[in-house]
C-alpha positions as CSV (number, residue, x, y, z in Angstrom):
1,X,27.3,71.0,10.7
2,X,26.9,68.4,13.4
3,X,25.3,69.0,16.7
4,X,27.2,67.3,19.5
5,X,24.9,65.7,22.1
6,X,25.4,63.4,25.0
7,X,23.3,60.2,25.5
8,X,23.1,58.7,28.7
9,X,23.6,54.9,28.5
10,X,23.7,52.0,31.1
11,X,27.6,52.6,31.4
12,X,27.8,56.4,31.3
13,X,27.4,59.2,28.8
14,X,28.0,58.6,25.3
15,X,29.1,61.6,23.2
16,X,27.2,61.5,19.8
17,X,27.2,63.8,16.8
18,X,23.8,64.5,14.8
19,X,23.8,65.4,11.2
20,X,20.6,66.8,9.5
21,X,19.6,67.5,6.0
22,X,19.0,70.9,4.9
23,X,15.3,72.3,5.2
24,X,12.6,71.0,7.4
25,X,12.1,67.4,8.5
26,X,11.2,65.1,9.6
27,X,13.7,62.7,7.9
28,X,14.3,58.8,8.0
29,X,17.2,58.0,10.5
30,X,20.4,56.3,10.1
31,X,22.7,55.0,12.8
32,X,26.4,55.3,11.8
33,X,28.5,52.7,13.7
34,X,32.2,53.9,13.6
35,X,35.2,51.9,12.6
36,X,38.0,50.9,15.0
37,X,39.9,54.2,14.5
38,X,37.3,56.1,16.3
39,X,35.6,59.5,15.7
40,X,37.5,61.8,13.5
41,X,36.9,64.3,10.5
42,X,36.8,61.6,7.9
43,X,33.9,60.1,9.5
44,X,32.2,63.4,9.9
45,X,32.7,63.9,6.0
46,X,30.9,60.6,5.4
47,X,27.9,61.5,7.9
48,X,27.6,64.8,6.1
49,X,27.2,63.2,2.8
50,X,24.6,60.8,4.1
51,X,22.9,63.7,5.6
52,X,22.9,65.6,2.4
53,X,21.2,62.6,0.7
54,X,18.3,63.2,3.1
55,X,18.8,61.3,6.1
56,X,19.0,62.2,9.7
57,X,22.4,60.6,10.9
58,X,23.7,59.8,14.4
59,X,27.2,58.9,14.9
60,X,27.8,57.6,18.7
61,X,31.5,57.5,20.1
62,X,31.5,53.9,21.3
63,X,35.0,54.5,23.1
64,X,33.5,56.8,25.5
65,X,34.3,54.3,28.1
66,X,38.0,55.1,27.5
67,X,37.5,58.8,28.2
68,X,38.3,61.7,26.0
69,X,40.7,61.2,23.2
70,X,42.3,63.3,20.2
71,X,41.5,62.0,16.9
72,X,43.6,59.2,15.7
73,X,45.8,59.4,12.6
74,X,44.5,56.7,10.6
75,X,47.6,56.5,8.3
76,X,49.9,56.1,11.5
77,X,47.5,53.5,13.0
78,X,47.7,51.4,9.8
79,X,51.6,51.5,9.3
80,X,52.8,51.7,13.2
81,X,52.6,48.4,15.0
82,X,52.9,50.2,18.3
83,X,49.9,52.5,17.6
84,X,48.0,49.4,16.4
85,X,48.8,47.6,19.6
86,X,47.7,50.6,21.8
87,X,44.4,50.8,19.8
88,X,43.8,47.1,20.4
89,X,44.4,47.3,24.0
90,X,43.2,50.6,25.2
91,X,40.2,51.0,22.7
92,X,39.1,48.0,21.1
93,X,39.4,46.4,24.4
94,X,36.5,48.7,25.8
95,X,33.9,47.9,23.2
96,X,32.3,44.6,22.4
97,X,29.1,43.3,21.1
98,X,27.3,43.4,24.3
99,X,28.3,47.1,25.2
100,X,27.7,48.3,21.8
101,X,24.1,46.8,21.8
102,X,23.4,48.7,25.2
103,X,24.7,51.8,23.6
104,X,22.4,51.1,20.8
105,X,19.5,50.7,22.9
106,X,20.2,54.1,24.2
107,X,20.6,55.8,20.9
108,X,17.3,54.2,19.7
109,X,15.5,55.7,22.7
110,X,16.9,59.1,21.8
111,X,15.9,58.8,18.2
112,X,12.4,57.9,19.3
113,X,12.1,61.3,21.2
114,X,13.3,63.6,18.2
115,X,10.6,65.2,16.2
116,X,13.1,65.6,13.3
117,X,13.2,61.8,13.1
118,X,10.3,60.4,10.8
119,X,8.4,57.4,12.1
120,X,8.9,54.0,10.7
121,X,12.1,51.9,10.7
122,X,15.5,53.1,10.8
123,X,18.8,52.2,8.9
124,X,22.2,51.4,9.9
125,X,25.8,51.4,8.3
126,X,29.0,50.5,9.9
127,X,32.7,50.1,8.7
128,X,35.1,47.6,9.9
129,X,34.1,46.7,13.6
130,X,31.1,49.0,13.0
131,X,29.9,46.7,10.3
132,X,29.6,43.9,12.6
133,X,27.7,45.9,15.1
134,X,25.2,47.3,12.4
135,X,24.4,43.7,11.4
136,X,24.2,42.8,15.1
137,X,21.8,45.5,15.7
138,X,19.5,44.5,13.2
139,X,19.2,41.0,15.1
140,X,18.9,42.6,18.6
141,X,16.3,45.2,17.6
142,X,14.8,43.7,14.4
143,X,11.5,45.8,14.9
144,X,13.5,48.8,14.7
145,X,15.8,48.5,11.7
146,X,14.6,48.3,8.1
147,X,18.0,48.4,6.4
148,X,21.7,47.5,7.4
149,X,24.9,47.9,5.8
150,X,28.3,46.8,6.5
151,X,31.5,47.7,4.5
152,X,34.8,46.0,4.9
153,X,33.7,44.2,8.0
154,X,35.3,41.2,9.5
155,X,34.5,38.0,11.5
156,X,30.7,38.0,10.5
157,X,30.4,34.2,10.5
158,X,32.7,32.4,12.9
159,X,32.5,29.6,15.3
160,X,32.2,32.2,18.3
161,X,28.9,31.8,20.3
162,X,28.0,35.4,19.6
163,X,29.0,35.4,15.9
164,X,26.7,37.8,14.0
165,X,25.6,35.3,11.4
166,X,23.7,33.4,14.3
167,X,21.4,36.2,14.6
168,X,20.0,35.7,11.2
169,X,16.7,34.1,12.1
170,X,15.8,37.2,14.0
171,X,16.8,39.8,11.3
172,X,13.7,41.6,9.4
173,X,16.0,44.3,7.8
174,X,17.4,44.3,4.5
175,X,21.2,43.6,4.4
176,X,23.9,44.6,2.3
177,X,27.4,43.4,3.1
178,X,30.4,44.9,1.0
179,X,33.6,42.9,1.7
180,X,37.3,43.6,0.7
181,X,39.0,41.4,-1.6
182,X,42.1,41.7,0.7
183,X,41.0,40.9,4.0
184,X,42.3,37.9,5.8
185,X,39.2,38.2,8.4
186,X,36.6,37.8,5.6
187,X,37.8,34.8,3.6
188,X,35.6,33.1,1.0
189,X,34.5,30.3,3.3
190,X,33.1,33.1,5.7
191,X,31.3,34.8,2.8
192,X,29.6,31.4,2.0
193,X,28.7,30.9,5.6
194,X,27.1,34.1,6.1
195,X,25.2,33.9,2.6
196,X,23.9,30.5,3.7
197,X,22.8,31.9,7.1
198,X,20.9,34.8,5.7
199,X,19.5,32.8,2.8
200,X,18.1,29.9,5.1
201,X,16.7,32.7,7.4
202,X,14.8,34.2,4.6
203,X,16.8,37.6,5.0
204,X,16.7,39.9,1.7
205,X,20.4,40.4,1.3
206,X,23.4,40.9,-0.9
207,X,27.2,40.3,-0.3
208,X,29.6,41.9,-2.8
209,X,33.3,41.6,-3.0
210,X,35.2,45.1,-3.7
211,X,38.4,44.8,-5.3
212,X,39.9,47.0,-2.4
213,X,41.7,46.3,1.0
214,X,40.3,46.4,4.3
215,X,39.4,49.8,5.4
216,X,38.9,51.3,1.8
217,X,36.0,53.8,2.6
218,X,37.1,56.4,4.8
219,X,39.2,59.0,3.0
220,X,42.0,59.1,5.4
221,X,43.1,55.8,5.4
222,X,46.4,54.7,3.4
223,X,44.2,51.9,1.8
224,X,41.5,54.4,0.6
225,X,40.0,53.6,-2.8
226,X,38.1,56.4,-4.3
227,X,36.4,54.4,-7.0
228,X,35.3,51.5,-4.6
229,X,34.4,54.2,-1.9
230,X,32.1,55.9,-4.6
231,X,30.7,52.5,-5.4
232,X,30.0,52.0,-1.6
233,X,27.8,55.3,-1.7
234,X,25.7,54.0,-4.7
235,X,24.9,50.7,-3.0
236,X,24.4,52.3,0.4
237,X,21.9,55.1,-1.0
238,X,20.2,52.3,-3.1
239,X,19.8,50.1,0.2
240,X,18.5,52.9,2.4
241,X,16.2,54.7,-0.4
242,X,14.6,51.5,-1.3
243,X,13.8,50.3,2.4
244,X,13.3,53.6,4.1
245,X,11.6,55.9,1.5
246,X,9.3,53.3,-0.3
């Protein structure tokens, strides 16, 4: 079961969900960055599995600036152009790298005050847009993150002045990126560009190609791939356990 908490940020109040392992803590903490479809039961299932593995998990709702909203139907969002357009305009337009990092700062302050959170560095995992935020967080807060993962992310190495790959020289965390084989926003050239940036910066990292479509991890999407999703859990646990439990 999750505890719903409110975290005060520079821009308002961010509803967040905390998942704890059974038994007594403290435990290493992991920040879970949601995908673009928002907070919903499928993400709770994922957070619960991560917590059951021994992590204190916090899942902030990065859409709080929009106001309260009902959980979105992932299958309809993937298949209905009108709903996708609404998502882009009403929700995705309210969150960006700058606002997400302001929210992350508040989340990190909250975690630092929790007796159930073990001392030491934190982990992060993110999906779709959240994958980019996880990687960016490791560059913005290098002293706080020891391991970050991004699954089916997009646009991690572009010509934009705030492209995530430009933060590589600041990153101290171990990095894992699982990209989708069917994803127009993460072509082979971007893979190579990101790999080069991380390698030249001396960042310990792995970038793997999964034979799946963008959005394959959450169980409620029409492109969910159970085999690839299970592989995601294996790589995520290996990353976090190796960096945060050593």
